[in-house]
NUPA-474998 format. One line per field, with one value per residue: residue in one letter; x, y, z of N, C-alpha, C, O, CB in turn. Coordinates in nm, 2 decimals, m for minus. Last residue first. Glycine has a CB too. Layout:
<rs>
residu: A_... .
n.east: X_... .
n.north: Y_... .
n.up: Z_... .
ca.east: X_... .
ca.north: Y_... .
ca.up: Z_... .
c.east: X_... .
c.north: Y_... .
c.up: Z_... .
o.east: X_... .
o.north: Y_... .
o.up: Z_... .
cb.east: X_... .
cb.north: Y_... .
cb.up: Z_... .
</rs>
This chain:
<rs>
residu: K_T_V_Q_D_E_A_Y_Q_Y_P_F_G_R_E_F_S_T_E_R_P_I_E_G_T_I_A_I_L_H_S_E_G_N_P_L_Y_R_I_G_T_N_K_H_I_K_A_G_M_L_Q_L_Q_Q_E_D_L_V_P_S_K_A_R_T_G_D_P_F_I_E_W_R_R_V_F_A_D_P_H_A_F_V_D_I_N_S_T_S_A_Q_R_S_S_S_I_R_R_L_I_N_A_L_G_A_F_H_D_F_H_G_H_S_L_I_I_G_D_I_N_G_L_D_I_G_F_I_D_A_N_H_I_V_G_N_D_S_V_G_T_D_F_L_F_S_N_S_A_G_Q_K_S_K_P_I_T_V_F_A_S_F_G_H_E_A_V_P_P_P_L_V_F_K_E_N_R_V_F_P_P_K_I_A_H_E_S_N_K_L_L_F_D_S_T_N_D_M .
n.east: 1.87_1.54_1.29_1.15_0.82_0.69_0.83_0.66_0.62_0.65_0.84_0.94_1.29_1.51_1.70_1.84_2.10_2.20_2.17_2.01_2.08_1.86_1.80_1.80_1.81_1.76_1.82_1.76_1.93_2.13_2.07_2.06_1.82_1.60_1.53_1.71_1.96_2.00_2.18_2.01_1.80_1.49_1.28_1.02_0.74_0.51_0.16_m0.09_m0.23_m0.06_0.12_m0.03_m0.06_0.21_0.26_0.09_0.18_m0.05_m0.16_m0.07_m0.26_m0.24_m0.30_m0.26_m0.09_m0.02_0.18_0.11_0.22_0.16_0.33_0.39_0.55_0.73_0.77_0.98_1.21_1.31_1.21_1.08_0.91_0.72_0.62_0.33_0.17_0.03_0.08_m0.11_m0.35_m0.33_m0.44_m0.64_m0.65_m0.40_m0.42_m0.63_m0.50_m0.29_m0.44_m0.54_m0.29_m0.18_m0.26_m0.07_0.20_0.24_0.11_0.22_0.57_0.79_0.92_0.90_0.83_0.77_0.65_0.68_0.60_0.26_0.02_m0.19_m0.23_m0.24_m0.34_m0.52_m0.58_m0.79_m0.67_m0.48_m0.65_m0.77_m0.55_m0.47_m0.70_m0.80_m0.72_m0.47_m0.20_0.04_0.23_0.57_0.61_0.57_0.75_0.84_1.06_1.04_1.12_1.22_1.47_1.66_1.57_1.43_1.33_1.11_0.87_0.67_0.43_0.42_0.28_0.23_0.07_m0.24_m0.36_m0.55_m0.71_m0.80_m1.15_m1.37_m1.24_m1.03_m1.19_m1.19_m1.08_m1.00_m0.87_m0.65_m0.45_m0.21_0.06_0.38_0.68_1.01_1.26_1.24_0.90_0.59_0.47_0.19_m0.06_m0.19_m0.08_m0.21_m0.05_0.07_0.05_0.08 .
n.north: 0.87_0.72_0.81_1.12_1.26_1.39_1.53_1.70_1.82_1.99_1.90_1.58_1.59_1.70_1.66_1.86_1.86_1.54_1.34_1.15_0.80_0.54_0.28_m0.04_m0.21_m0.54_m0.77_m1.10_m1.33_m1.44_m1.59_m1.50_m1.38_m1.50_m1.40_m1.10_m0.92_m0.59_m0.30_m0.14_m0.13_m0.28_m0.47_m0.68_m0.82_m1.02_m0.98_m1.05_m0.86_m0.80_m0.65_m0.42_m0.33_m0.26_m0.06_0.13_0.39_0.66_0.94_1.27_1.54_1.86_2.21_2.52_2.74_2.78_2.59_2.30_2.02_1.70_1.49_1.15_0.91_0.63_0.39_0.41_0.41_0.14_0.01_m0.32_m0.61_m0.86_m1.19_m1.32_m1.60_m1.84_m2.11_m2.22_m2.15_m2.11_m1.82_m1.64_m1.47_m1.35_m1.20_m1.02_m0.88_m0.77_m0.60_m0.42_m0.30_m0.19_0.04_0.24_0.26_0.47_0.68_0.73_0.67_0.52_0.30_0.05_m0.25_m0.57_m0.88_m1.22_m1.43_m1.50_m1.63_m1.46_m1.33_m1.45_m1.28_m1.23_m0.97_m0.90_m0.93_m0.72_m0.50_m0.52_m0.50_m0.24_m0.10_m0.08_0.15_0.33_0.34_0.06_m0.10_m0.24_m0.52_m0.84_m1.12_m1.46_m1.69_m2.01_m2.28_m2.37_m2.49_m2.31_m2.10_m1.87_m1.56_m1.35_m1.11_m0.85_m0.62_m0.29_0.02_0.37_0.69_0.74_0.47_0.26_m0.05_m0.25_m0.28_m0.56_m0.69_m0.75_m0.78_m1.10_m1.33_m1.46_m1.15_m0.88_m0.79_m0.97_m0.79_m0.76_m0.81_m0.71_m0.79_m0.82_m0.71_m0.63_m0.30_m0.10_m0.01_0.05_0.16_0.35_0.57_0.57_0.22_m0.12 .
n.up: 2.29_2.33_2.40_2.49_2.47_2.28_1.98_1.73_1.40_1.20_1.00_0.97_0.87_0.75_0.54_0.41_0.52_0.64_0.83_1.05_1.09_1.12_1.35_1.19_0.96_0.88_0.63_0.53_0.54_0.69_1.01_1.27_1.32_1.19_0.93_0.98_1.16_1.24_1.35_1.63_1.79_1.83_2.02_1.95_2.09_1.98_2.00_2.10_2.24_2.45_2.30_2.25_2.51_2.57_2.38_2.18_1.97_1.92_1.72_1.82_1.90_1.77_1.77_1.62_1.57_1.31_1.26_1.47_1.61_1.69_1.92_2.04_2.24_2.12_2.00_1.83_1.97_1.94_1.62_1.58_1.49_1.61_1.57_1.72_1.87_1.81_1.83_2.00_1.88_1.53_1.34_1.29_1.50_1.49_1.25_1.32_1.52_1.38_1.22_1.41_1.49_1.25_1.11_1.19_1.11_0.93_1.02_1.27_1.31_1.40_1.14_1.02_1.16_1.04_1.15_1.04_0.88_0.78_0.78_0.83_0.59_0.29_0.01_m0.20_m0.28_m0.11_0.15_0.13_0.12_0.38_0.54_0.48_0.58_0.84_0.97_0.79_0.72_0.73_0.83_0.76_0.60_0.68_0.54_0.49_0.35_0.17_m0.05_m0.29_m0.29_m0.26_0.02_0.09_m0.05_0.10_0.05_0.19_0.14_0.28_0.33_0.43_0.37_0.21_0.00_m0.20_m0.21_m0.50_m0.60_m0.52_m0.82_m1.08_m1.40_m1.57_m1.66_m1.42_m1.30_m1.28_m1.14_m0.95_m0.80_m0.92_m0.76_m0.77_m0.87_m1.14_m1.19_m1.36_m1.40_m1.35_m1.41_m1.17_m0.88_m0.65_m0.41_m0.16_m0.08_0.00 .
ca.east: 1.93_1.69_1.34_1.25_0.93_0.66_0.82_0.74_0.61_0.56_0.87_0.82_1.17_1.46_1.65_1.70_2.01_2.20_2.30_1.99_2.09_1.95_1.79_1.78_1.92_1.70_1.87_1.72_1.83_2.15_2.06_2.18_1.94_1.64_1.43_1.59_1.93_1.95_2.15_2.12_1.87_1.62_1.32_1.17_0.81_0.63_0.29_m0.01_m0.28_m0.19_0.16_0.01_m0.18_0.14_0.34_0.08_0.18_0.08_m0.18_m0.06_m0.19_m0.30_m0.23_m0.34_m0.12_m0.13_0.22_0.11_0.19_0.18_0.23_0.42_0.43_0.73_0.67_0.85_1.15_1.24_1.31_1.06_1.04_0.71_0.73_0.39_0.26_m0.04_0.16_0.04_m0.31_m0.36_m0.34_m0.61_m0.77_m0.43_m0.33_m0.65_m0.63_m0.26_m0.36_m0.63_m0.38_m0.11_m0.33_m0.21_0.16_0.32_0.08_0.10_0.46_0.67_0.93_1.01_0.79_0.87_0.61_0.70_0.70_0.38_0.14_m0.16_m0.14_m0.28_m0.23_m0.50_m0.46_m0.81_m0.78_m0.43_m0.57_m0.85_m0.63_m0.38_m0.66_m0.83_m0.74_m0.60_m0.25_m0.06_0.09_0.47_0.69_0.49_0.74_0.76_1.02_1.06_1.08_1.09_1.35_1.62_1.65_1.53_1.35_1.26_0.90_0.81_0.45_0.46_0.29_0.30_0.13_m0.11_m0.37_m0.43_m0.71_m0.72_m1.01_m1.34_m1.32_m1.05_m1.10_m1.26_m1.12_m1.11_m0.89_m0.75_m0.57_m0.29_m0.05_0.25_0.58_0.88_1.25_1.31_1.05_0.67_0.52_0.32_0.03_m0.24_m0.04_m0.22_m0.12_m0.02_0.12_0.00 .
ca.north: 1.00_0.71_0.69_1.05_1.20_1.43_1.41_1.71_1.71_2.03_2.01_1.66_1.53_1.76_1.55_1.84_1.97_1.64_1.41_1.25_0.94_0.60_0.42_0.04_m0.13_m0.42_m0.70_m0.96_m1.31_m1.31_m1.60_m1.57_m1.32_m1.55_m1.42_m1.18_m1.01_m0.72_m0.40_m0.16_0.00_m0.29_m0.33_m0.68_m0.70_m1.03_m0.93_m1.15_m0.90_m0.88_m0.78_m0.51_m0.37_m0.36_m0.18_0.09_0.24_0.60_0.80_1.16_1.43_1.73_2.10_2.40_2.70_2.86_2.73_2.37_2.16_1.79_1.59_1.27_0.99_0.76_0.39_0.39_0.54_0.19_0.09_m0.17_m0.55_m0.73_m1.11_m1.27_m1.48_m1.71_m2.03_m2.24_m2.08_m2.19_m1.91_m1.74_m1.55_m1.44_m1.31_m1.11_m0.95_m0.86_m0.70_m0.51_m0.37_m0.30_m0.09_0.24_0.16_0.34_0.64_0.65_0.76_0.53_0.41_0.14_m0.12_m0.47_m0.74_m1.11_m1.46_m1.42_m1.71_m1.56_m1.26_m1.49_m1.29_m1.36_m1.04_m0.90_m1.02_m0.86_m0.54_m0.52_m0.62_m0.35_m0.09_m0.20_0.03_0.31_0.45_0.16_m0.15_m0.13_m0.40_m0.73_m1.01_m1.34_m1.62_m1.86_m2.23_m2.30_m2.58_m2.34_m2.20_m1.93_m1.71_m1.37_m1.25_m0.89_m0.76_m0.38_m0.11_0.26_0.59_0.80_0.57_0.34_0.08_m0.23_m0.26_m0.41_m0.59_m0.78_m0.70_m0.98_m1.23_m1.51_m1.30_m0.95_m0.71_m0.96_m0.89_m0.69_m0.88_m0.68_m0.76_m0.92_m0.70_m0.71_m0.43_m0.14_m0.04_m0.07_0.17_0.21_0.54_0.68_0.34_0.00 .
ca.up: 2.26_2.31_2.45_2.40_2.55_2.42_2.07_1.85_1.49_1.30_1.09_0.96_0.92_0.87_0.62_0.37_0.55_0.54_0.81_0.95_1.13_1.02_1.31_1.30_1.00_0.92_0.74_0.52_0.43_0.63_0.86_1.22_1.37_1.32_1.03_0.99_1.04_1.28_1.24_1.53_1.77_1.77_2.00_1.95_2.05_2.05_1.94_2.04_2.11_2.48_2.36_2.14_2.44_2.65_2.38_2.32_1.98_1.98_1.78_1.73_1.96_1.76_1.82_1.62_1.71_1.36_1.28_1.34_1.65_1.58_1.89_1.96_2.22_2.18_2.11_1.77_1.95_2.07_1.70_1.58_1.50_1.56_1.60_1.59_1.88_1.79_1.74_2.03_2.00_1.64_1.39_1.19_1.47_1.61_1.26_1.20_1.55_1.49_1.16_1.34_1.59_1.33_1.09_1.24_1.21_0.91_0.88_1.26_1.27_1.48_1.24_0.98_1.15_1.06_1.10_1.13_0.98_0.78_0.75_0.93_0.69_0.42_0.10_m0.16_m0.35_m0.25_0.11_0.15_0.01_0.26_0.55_0.45_0.44_0.76_1.05_0.83_0.81_0.67_0.83_0.79_0.63_0.64_0.64_0.45_0.47_0.18_0.08_m0.29_m0.29_m0.40_m0.05_0.19_m0.07_0.08_0.05_0.14_0.17_0.17_0.37_0.35_0.45_0.26_0.10_m0.19_m0.17_m0.38_m0.63_m0.53_m0.76_m0.94_m1.31_m1.50_m1.76_m1.49_m1.27_m1.36_m1.13_m1.07_m0.79_m0.91_m0.84_m0.72_m0.72_m1.06_m1.21_m1.27_m1.46_m1.30_m1.52_m1.25_m1.02_m0.69_m0.53_m0.19_m0.09_0.00 .
c.east: 1.99_1.74_1.49_1.29_1.02_0.77_0.79_0.72_0.71_0.54_0.78_0.83_1.05_1.35_1.60_1.64_1.86_2.09_2.31_2.11_2.07_1.96_1.90_1.78_1.91_1.80_1.79_1.78_1.78_2.05_2.07_2.18_2.07_1.77_1.48_1.59_1.80_1.92_2.10_2.08_1.98_1.68_1.47_1.21_0.96_0.72_0.40_0.12_m0.20_m0.25_0.04_0.06_m0.14_0.01_0.26_0.14_0.18_0.07_m0.04_m0.10_m0.19_m0.21_m0.31_m0.25_m0.20_m0.17_0.10_0.14_0.21_0.13_0.26_0.30_0.47_0.60_0.66_0.74_1.01_1.17_1.24_1.18_1.03_0.84_0.71_0.50_0.32_0.05_0.11_0.13_m0.16_m0.30_m0.39_m0.51_m0.74_m0.56_m0.36_m0.55_m0.65_m0.38_m0.32_m0.56_m0.47_m0.21_m0.28_m0.29_0.01_0.28_0.16_0.06_0.34_0.58_0.80_1.03_0.90_0.81_0.72_0.65_0.72_0.47_0.27_m0.03_m0.11_m0.18_m0.28_m0.38_m0.44_m0.70_m0.80_m0.54_m0.51_m0.77_m0.71_m0.46_m0.57_m0.78_m0.74_m0.61_m0.40_m0.11_m0.01_0.33_0.59_0.58_0.64_0.74_0.94_1.02_1.11_1.05_1.22_1.50_1.60_1.62_1.46_1.28_1.04_0.83_0.58_0.47_0.33_0.28_0.20_m0.06_m0.24_m0.45_m0.57_m0.73_m0.93_m1.19_m1.36_m1.12_m1.13_m1.16_m1.20_m1.17_m1.01_m0.75_m0.69_m0.42_m0.14_0.15_0.45_0.78_1.11_1.29_1.11_0.82_0.60_0.35_0.16_m0.15_m0.08_m0.19_m0.12_m0.10_0.02_0.09 .
c.north: 1.00_0.85_0.68_0.92_1.13_1.37_1.46_1.58_1.72_1.92_2.05_1.78_1.62_1.69_1.60_1.72_1.95_1.75_1.52_1.34_1.03_0.75_0.46_0.19_m0.06_m0.33_m0.57_m0.89_m1.17_m1.29_m1.46_m1.57_m1.38_m1.49_m1.45_m1.29_m1.09_m0.80_m0.53_m0.26_m0.02_m0.15_m0.33_m0.53_m0.71_m0.92_m0.96_m1.11_m1.01_m0.93_m0.87_m0.64_m0.46_m0.42_m0.29_m0.05_0.21_0.45_0.75_1.03_1.32_1.62_1.97_2.29_2.57_2.83_2.82_2.52_2.25_1.92_1.66_1.36_1.12_0.83_0.53_0.40_0.53_0.32_0.13_m0.11_m0.40_m0.66_m0.97_m1.18_m1.45_m1.59_m1.89_m2.16_m2.10_m2.12_m2.00_m1.85_m1.66_m1.52_m1.40_m1.23_m1.06_m0.95_m0.81_m0.62_m0.47_m0.37_m0.21_0.11_0.15_0.23_0.52_0.61_0.68_0.64_0.43_0.25_m0.03_m0.33_m0.65_m0.98_m1.34_m1.45_m1.63_m1.64_m1.36_m1.43_m1.33_m1.38_m1.18_m0.98_m1.02_m0.96_m0.68_m0.56_m0.63_m0.48_m0.20_m0.20_m0.09_0.17_0.43_0.25_m0.05_m0.18_m0.28_m0.61_m0.91_m1.25_m1.50_m1.81_m2.08_m2.25_m2.51_m2.43_m2.22_m2.03_m1.76_m1.52_m1.27_m1.04_m0.81_m0.53_m0.20_0.13_0.48_0.70_0.63_0.45_0.14_m0.08_m0.24_m0.40_m0.64_m0.66_m0.75_m0.91_m1.12_m1.41_m1.34_m1.10_m0.77_m0.87_m0.87_m0.80_m0.81_m0.74_m0.74_m0.91_m0.81_m0.69_m0.50_m0.28_m0.09_m0.10_0.04_0.21_0.40_0.66_0.45_0.12 .
c.up: 2.13_2.28_2.45_2.47_2.45_2.51_2.21_1.93_1.61_1.40_1.20_1.06_0.90_0.94_0.75_0.44_0.51_0.57_0.71_0.94_1.02_1.05_1.22_1.26_1.13_0.99_0.76_0.64_0.41_0.51_0.81_1.07_1.33_1.38_1.17_0.90_1.07_1.16_1.30_1.42_1.67_1.75_1.95_1.92_2.06_2.01_2.04_1.98_2.04_2.35_2.39_2.19_2.32_2.58_2.46_2.33_2.13_1.98_1.82_1.80_1.86_1.81_1.80_1.67_1.72_1.51_1.33_1.37_1.53_1.62_1.76_1.95_2.15_2.15_2.17_1.87_1.88_2.05_1.83_1.66_1.49_1.59_1.53_1.63_1.74_1.80_1.71_1.94_2.03_1.77_1.51_1.23_1.37_1.58_1.38_1.22_1.44_1.52_1.26_1.26_1.52_1.42_1.17_1.21_1.24_1.01_0.84_1.12_1.23_1.44_1.30_1.08_1.12_1.05_1.14_1.07_1.08_0.90_0.75_0.91_0.81_0.52_0.24_m0.07_m0.29_m0.33_m0.05_0.11_0.02_0.14_0.42_0.45_0.40_0.62_0.96_0.90_0.85_0.77_0.79_0.77_0.64_0.69_0.59_0.57_0.42_0.32_0.09_m0.16_m0.28_m0.40_m0.19_0.11_0.03_0.06_0.02_0.16_0.11_0.22_0.25_0.41_0.37_0.36_0.15_m0.08_m0.17_m0.34_m0.50_m0.55_m0.62_m0.88_m1.16_m1.41_m1.70_m1.59_m1.35_m1.32_m1.21_m1.04_m0.91_m0.90_m0.81_m0.82_m0.68_m0.91_m1.13_m1.30_m1.35_m1.36_m1.48_m1.36_m1.10_m0.84_m0.56_m0.32_m0.13_0.00 .
o.east: 2.05_1.66_1.56_1.33_0.98_0.80_0.85_0.61_0.83_0.45_0.81_0.84_1.05_1.32_1.64_1.52_1.77_2.00_2.41_2.15_2.10_1.86_2.01_1.75_2.02_1.88_1.76_1.78_1.77_2.09_2.03_2.29_2.17_1.82_1.41_1.65_1.79_1.86_2.16_1.96_2.05_1.61_1.55_1.19_1.01_0.78_0.39_0.20_m0.23_m0.33_0.04_0.03_m0.20_m0.01_0.26_0.08_0.27_m0.04_0.06_m0.07_m0.30_m0.09_m0.43_m0.14_m0.22_m0.26_0.13_0.11_0.33_0.02_0.38_0.19_0.57_0.54_0.60_0.62_0.94_1.06_1.11_1.23_0.97_0.88_0.67_0.48_0.35_0.02_0.13_0.25_m0.10_m0.20_m0.48_m0.48_m0.82_m0.57_m0.36_m0.59_m0.69_m0.38_m0.33_m0.61_m0.49_m0.21_m0.33_m0.38_m0.03_0.32_0.14_m0.01_0.35_0.50_0.70_1.15_1.00_0.74_0.77_0.62_0.78_0.43_0.37_0.02_m0.01_m0.07_m0.36_m0.32_m0.34_m0.73_m0.82_m0.52_m0.51_m0.81_m0.72_m0.43_m0.59_m0.80_m0.69_m0.52_m0.44_m0.08_m0.13_0.30_0.54_0.61_0.64_0.72_0.97_0.94_1.20_0.95_1.11_1.45_1.50_1.74_1.56_1.25_1.09_0.82_0.59_0.52_0.29_0.26_0.22_m0.13_m0.14_m0.56_m0.47_m0.75_m0.99_m1.11_m1.39_m1.07_m1.25_m1.07_m1.28_m1.29_m1.11_m0.65_m0.80_m0.48_m0.15_0.14_0.40_0.79_1.08_1.29_1.04_0.86_0.66_0.27_0.25_m0.16_m0.02_m0.27_m0.05_m0.21_m0.10_0.19 .
o.north: 1.10_0.94_0.64_0.93_1.09_1.43_1.55_1.53_1.75_1.93_2.12_1.75_1.72_1.71_1.55_1.69_2.00_1.72_1.59_1.40_1.00_0.82_0.43_0.21_m0.02_m0.39_m0.50_m0.95_m1.12_m1.25_m1.36_m1.55_m1.32_m1.54_m1.43_m1.28_m1.15_m0.74_m0.58_m0.29_0.08_m0.05_m0.38_m0.48_m0.76_m0.93_m0.94_m1.19_m1.05_m1.03_m0.99_m0.74_m0.56_m0.54_m0.41_m0.15_0.26_0.40_0.78_1.01_1.28_1.62_1.97_2.27_2.52_2.88_2.92_2.57_2.27_1.94_1.67_1.32_1.18_0.82_0.54_0.43_0.62_0.34_0.15_m0.17_m0.35_m0.65_m0.96_m1.09_m1.54_m1.49_m1.83_m2.15_m2.01_m2.05_m1.96_m1.95_m1.75_m1.63_m1.53_m1.34_m1.17_m1.07_m0.93_m0.73_m0.58_m0.49_m0.31_0.08_0.06_0.12_0.46_0.52_0.58_0.69_0.37_0.28_m0.03_m0.30_m0.65_m0.98_m1.36_m1.50_m1.68_m1.70_m1.33_m1.48_m1.26_m1.49_m1.24_m1.05_m1.13_m1.06_m0.75_m0.65_m0.74_m0.56_m0.26_m0.29_m0.20_0.09_0.49_0.25_m0.06_m0.28_m0.23_m0.60_m0.88_m1.29_m1.45_m1.88_m2.03_m2.17_m2.57_m2.45_m2.16_m2.03_m1.69_m1.60_m1.21_m1.09_m0.80_m0.55_m0.17_0.12_0.50_0.64_0.56_0.51_0.07_0.00_m0.21_m0.49_m0.76_m0.55_m0.78_m0.97_m1.05_m1.40_m1.28_m1.16_m0.72_m0.88_m0.76_m0.89_m0.80_m0.74_m0.74_m1.01_m0.89_m0.66_m0.44_m0.37_m0.11_m0.22_m0.07_0.27_0.32_0.72_0.43_0.13 .
o.up: 2.08_2.25_2.54_2.59_2.35_2.61_2.26_1.95_1.59_1.49_1.29_1.18_0.83_1.05_0.86_0.42_0.57_0.65_0.70_1.04_0.90_1.05_1.23_1.14_1.19_1.07_0.66_0.75_0.30_0.41_0.87_1.01_1.34_1.48_1.27_0.79_1.18_1.06_1.40_1.41_1.64_1.71_2.02_1.81_2.16_1.90_2.16_1.92_1.93_2.36_2.37_2.12_2.30_2.58_2.41_2.29_2.21_2.00_1.76_1.92_1.82_1.78_1.80_1.62_1.83_1.56_1.40_1.48_1.48_1.68_1.72_1.96_2.18_2.04_2.28_1.83_1.88_2.12_1.83_1.75_1.39_1.71_1.41_1.71_1.67_1.74_1.61_1.97_2.08_1.75_1.58_1.16_1.36_1.63_1.36_1.20_1.47_1.54_1.23_1.25_1.56_1.41_1.16_1.29_1.32_0.99_0.73_1.10_1.17_1.53_1.26_1.11_1.20_0.96_1.25_0.95_1.19_1.00_0.71_1.00_0.88_0.54_0.30_m0.07_m0.33_m0.42_m0.10_0.04_m0.09_0.06_0.36_0.36_0.29_0.54_1.00_0.90_0.94_0.89_0.82_0.70_0.54_0.81_0.47_0.68_0.31_0.39_0.02_m0.15_m0.27_m0.51_m0.23_0.14_0.05_0.16_m0.08_0.27_m0.01_0.34_0.14_0.53_0.25_0.43_0.12_m0.08_m0.14_m0.43_m0.39_m0.52_m0.60_m0.87_m1.13_m1.36_m1.77_m1.60_m1.35_m1.32_m1.21_m0.93_m0.96_m0.98_m0.70_m0.94_m0.56_m0.84_m1.07_m1.41_m1.26_m1.36_m1.56_m1.41_m1.09_m0.91_m0.50_m0.34_m0.13_0.07 .
cb.east: 2.04_1.72_1.27_1.37_0.88_0.52_0.95_0.71_0.63_0.42_0.89_0.69_1.19_1.42_1.75_1.70_2.06_2.17_2.41_1.86_2.23_1.90_1.80_1.90_1.95_1.57_2.02_1.56_1.71_2.30_1.93_2.19_1.93_1.66_1.34_1.47_2.05_1.82_2.27_2.25_1.92_1.61_1.31_1.23_0.76_0.69_0.28_m0.08_m0.30_m0.28_0.25_0.13_m0.26_0.10_0.47_m0.07_0.31_0.11_m0.25_0.08_m0.24_m0.34_m0.20_m0.41_m0.18_m0.26_0.26_m0.02_0.28_0.09_0.23_0.47_0.36_0.85_0.71_0.84_1.24_1.34_1.36_0.93_1.14_0.59_0.86_0.29_0.37_m0.15_0.18_0.06_m0.39_m0.30_m0.21_m0.57_m0.88_m0.45_m0.19_m0.62_m0.75_m0.21_m0.23_m0.71_m0.46_0.00_m0.31_m0.28_0.23_0.47_0.11_m0.01_0.51_0.72_0.99_0.99_0.72_0.99_0.47_0.84_0.83_0.35_0.12_m0.27_m0.21_m0.28_m0.15_m0.49_m0.34_m0.80_m0.91_m0.39_m0.45_m0.91_m0.72_m0.26_m0.58_m0.97_m0.87_m0.70_m0.25_m0.17_0.06_0.50_0.80_0.35_0.87_0.63_1.13_0.99_1.14_0.99_1.36_1.74_1.64_1.45_1.40_1.34_0.81_0.92_0.33_0.60_0.16_0.45_0.03_m0.14_m0.45_m0.38_m0.77_m0.57_m0.99_m1.38_m1.44_m0.91_m1.13_m1.39_m1.20_m1.22_m0.90_m0.73_m0.55_m0.34_m0.13_0.23_0.57_0.86_1.34_1.46_1.10_0.64_0.60_0.32_0.04_m0.38_0.11_m0.35_m0.06_0.06_0.24_m0.10 .
cb.north: 1.03_0.62_0.57_1.14_1.10_1.37_1.33_1.83_1.57_2.06_2.13_1.57_1.49_1.90_1.44_1.80_2.10_1.58_1.31_1.34_0.96_0.58_0.51_0.02_m0.02_m0.43_m0.66_m0.95_m1.40_m1.29_m1.66_m1.71_m1.32_m1.70_m1.52_m1.09_m1.10_m0.71_m0.42_m0.20_0.05_m0.35_m0.25_m0.77_m0.58_m1.18_m0.78_m1.22_m0.78_m0.79_m0.76_m0.44_m0.25_m0.31_m0.16_0.09_0.18_0.66_0.71_1.15_1.39_1.70_2.12_2.37_2.81_2.84_2.79_2.35_2.21_1.74_1.69_1.22_1.03_0.85_0.29_0.26_0.63_0.20_0.21_m0.13_m0.60_m0.65_m1.17_m1.21_m1.51_m1.70_m2.10_m2.39_m2.14_m2.34_m1.84_m1.67_m1.45_m1.35_m1.25_m1.04_m0.86_m0.79_m0.65_m0.43_m0.27_m0.24_m0.12_0.36_0.18_0.37_0.76_0.73_0.85_0.56_0.54_0.20_m0.08_m0.49_m0.70_m1.10_m1.50_m1.27_m1.77_m1.65_m1.14_m1.65_m1.16_m1.46_m0.95_m0.75_m0.98_m0.89_m0.44_m0.38_m0.63_m0.36_0.04_m0.23_0.04_0.31_0.58_0.09_m0.20_m0.01_m0.37_m0.73_m0.96_m1.38_m1.57_m1.79_m2.31_m2.38_m2.67_m2.40_m2.33_m2.01_m1.74_m1.31_m1.33_m0.81_m0.85_m0.34_m0.16_0.30_0.53_0.94_0.52_0.40_0.10_m0.27_m0.13_m0.34_m0.55_m0.81_m0.55_m1.03_m1.30_m1.56_m1.33_m0.93_m0.57_m1.10_m0.87_m0.60_m1.03_m0.53_m0.65_m0.91_m0.56_m0.86_m0.41_m0.14_0.09_m0.04_0.18_0.15_0.62_0.81_0.34_0.00 .
cb.up: 2.37_2.19_2.38_2.37_2.66_2.45_2.07_1.93_1.42_1.23_1.00_1.00_1.07_0.85_0.64_0.22_0.48_0.40_0.78_0.99_1.19_0.87_1.44_1.41_0.90_1.01_0.71_0.52_0.46_0.58_0.81_1.27_1.52_1.31_0.99_0.97_1.01_1.38_1.15_1.60_1.90_1.63_2.13_1.83_2.14_2.03_1.92_1.94_2.02_2.56_2.48_2.07_2.39_2.79_2.44_2.37_1.91_2.12_1.67_1.67_2.10_1.61_1.97_1.49_1.78_1.27_1.15_1.26_1.77_1.45_2.01_1.82_2.36_2.12_2.21_1.70_1.87_2.18_1.62_1.64_1.40_1.63_1.54_1.50_1.98_1.89_1.60_2.01_2.12_1.63_1.43_1.06_1.42_1.73_1.29_1.07_1.56_1.62_1.09_1.24_1.67_1.41_0.94_1.17_1.33_0.92_0.78_1.32_1.15_1.62_1.18_0.84_1.29_0.95_1.17_1.17_0.92_0.78_0.62_0.95_0.75_0.43_0.11_m0.27_m0.33_m0.30_0.17_0.30_0.00_0.23_0.67_0.55_0.42_0.76_1.13_0.71_0.73_0.60_0.97_0.71_0.52_0.71_0.68_0.38_0.56_0.07_0.20_m0.35_m0.17_m0.48_0.03_0.30_m0.21_0.20_m0.05_0.21_0.12_0.11_0.43_0.34_0.55_0.32_0.22_m0.32_m0.03_m0.40_m0.72_m0.40_m0.84_m0.87_m1.32_m1.42_m1.87_m1.40_m1.12_m1.51_m1.17_m1.12_m0.66_m1.03_m0.81_m0.72_m0.68_m1.09_m1.17_m1.28_m1.58_m1.15_m1.60_m1.30_m1.03_m0.65_m0.65_m0.21_m0.20_0.12 .
</rs>
């Protein structure tokens, strides 16, 4: 999920576009596009066809990612983990409903799902606009997520997934802003800081 849905996108070596046509008909309802981001990532484990799959971010709405997963036949109950790029709500707002979907589709013994995030993803944030308008941003509630089956992994450095030993995929942790154009969202303020 991204800001647009590109019906003309072609498959490449690294990205496969889900079909928009089945049985000579367009897939309806169409997928939703919304501000924010989410991607389903599959990494081959071996030449025998086995793979690991991760959900990278969970979108800005409660059910947008679930809607698109259903349309494209993606069983979220089979993913190996969820990676959150950062703690802005347009990248995590769908997480709670996705966790509910996963726990309802898995057996009780395998209901926990690994969620990888930087500790700052749990920071409380405010938007304070130039006219003085204030808005409290949605926040990730770590305890609530754990009750919903999330096994939280707070990463501050490079981590290899799926198990820390295999080098199938690496998540980097925080990337420092080093150039003048990397200011972030200028109206956002953290209420508290987890890391320095």
